C-alpha positions as CSV (number, residue, x, y, z in Angstrom):
1,M,-9.5,-1.3,-12.5
2,S,-11.8,1.6,-13.7
3,F,-14.0,-1.0,-15.3
4,I,-14.5,-2.6,-11.8
5,F,-15.4,0.8,-10.3
6,Y,-17.8,1.6,-13.1
7,K,-19.5,-1.8,-13.1
8,Y,-20.2,-2.0,-9.4
9,Y,-20.9,1.7,-8.8
10,A,-23.6,1.4,-11.5
11,A,-25.0,-1.7,-9.8
12,L,-25.2,-0.2,-6.3
13,P,-28.7,1.4,-6.6
14,L,-30.3,-1.7,-8.1
15,H,-32.6,-3.6,-5.8
16,N,-31.8,-7.1,-6.6
17,K,-30.2,-10.0,-4.7
18,Y,-26.7,-9.0,-6.1
19,S,-26.8,-5.4,-4.9
20,S,-25.2,-6.2,-1.5
21,R,-22.5,-8.3,-3.3
22,A,-21.8,-5.5,-5.6
23,A,-21.5,-3.0,-2.7
24,I,-19.0,-5.3,-0.9
25,T,-17.0,-5.7,-4.1
26,F,-17.0,-2.0,-4.7
27,V,-15.7,-1.3,-1.2
28,A,-13.0,-4.0,-1.6
29,A,-11.9,-2.4,-4.9
30,I,-11.6,1.0,-3.2
31,A,-9.6,-0.6,-0.4
32,A,-7.3,-2.3,-2.9
33,L,-6.6,1.0,-4.5
34,F,-6.1,2.6,-1.1
35,T,-3.4,0.0,-0.2
36,K,-1.5,0.7,-3.4
37,V,-1.5,4.4,-2.6
38,L,-0.5,3.7,1.0
39,R,2.4,1.6,-0.2
40,T,3.7,4.3,-2.5
41,V,3.4,7.0,0.3
42,I,5.2,4.8,2.8
43,F,8.0,4.1,0.3
44,F,8.5,7.8,-0.4
45,Y,8.3,8.7,3.3
46,F,11.2,6.4,4.1
47,L,13.2,7.6,1.1
48,I,12.7,11.3,1.9
49,S,13.4,10.8,5.7
50,F,16.6,8.9,5.0
51,T,17.7,11.5,2.5
52,I,17.1,14.3,5.0
53,F,19.0,12.3,7.6
54,I,22.0,11.9,5.2
55,K,22.1,15.7,4.4
56,T,22.4,16.9,8.0
57,D,25.8,17.9,9.4
58,M,25.5,15.3,12.2
59,A,25.1,12.5,9.7
60,K,28.3,13.7,7.9
61,I,30.2,13.6,11.1
62,I,28.9,10.2,11.9
63,F,29.7,9.0,8.4
64,L,33.3,10.2,8.8
65,F,33.8,8.3,12.1
66,S,31.4,5.3,11.8
67,W,30.2,4.4,8.3
68,K,29.2,0.9,9.6
69,W,26.6,2.5,12.0
70,L,25.3,4.5,9.0
71,M,25.0,1.4,6.9
72,K,23.2,-0.4,9.7
73,S,20.7,2.4,10.0
74,F,20.1,2.3,6.2
75,L,19.5,-1.4,6.4
76,K,17.0,-0.8,9.2
77,Y,15.2,1.6,7.0
78,L,15.2,-0.9,4.1
79,I,13.8,-3.7,6.4
80,Y,11.0,-1.4,7.7
81,A,10.1,-0.4,4.2
82,K,10.1,-4.1,3.0
83,V,7.9,-5.2,5.9
84,L,5.4,-2.4,5.3
85,Y,5.5,-3.2,1.5
86,L,4.8,-6.9,2.2
87,F,2.0,-6.0,4.6
88,T,0.3,-3.7,2.1
89,N,0.8,-6.2,-0.7
90,F,-0.9,-8.8,1.5
91,L,-3.8,-6.4,2.1
92,N,-4.1,-5.6,-1.6
93,Q,-4.1,-9.3,-2.6
94,S,-6.7,-10.1,0.0
95,F,-9.0,-7.3,-1.2
96,L,-8.5,-8.4,-4.8
97,L,-9.5,-11.9,-3.7
98,I,-12.7,-10.5,-2.1
99,I,-13.4,-8.8,-5.4
100,F,-12.9,-12.0,-7.3
101,L,-15.1,-14.1,-4.9
102,F,-18.0,-11.6,-4.8
103,S,-18.0,-10.7,-8.4
104,S,-18.4,-14.3,-9.7
105,N,-22.0,-15.1,-10.5
106,K,-23.3,-18.2,-8.7
């Protein structure tokens, strides 16, 4: 990944017919890296928020009386996290496809 950054960052100031292609590819590489970071942040946000929810006293009372409701809310957290993971994975793959298409010499 760092090779892609170095290659296209070095090609940006050049005034040839490939400089705009290199600029688009460089932006797509940064966007792909950003989606990986975003996916990690979203996962840890859901993990920490559910952990805080479990540690509250109200959650302990709810767990004593209705563990099924707690499991449903946990599954809802997992579904949200999975949907966001798939969305960011789709964004990442599309940006990598843009990198591949624009980096090939025609």
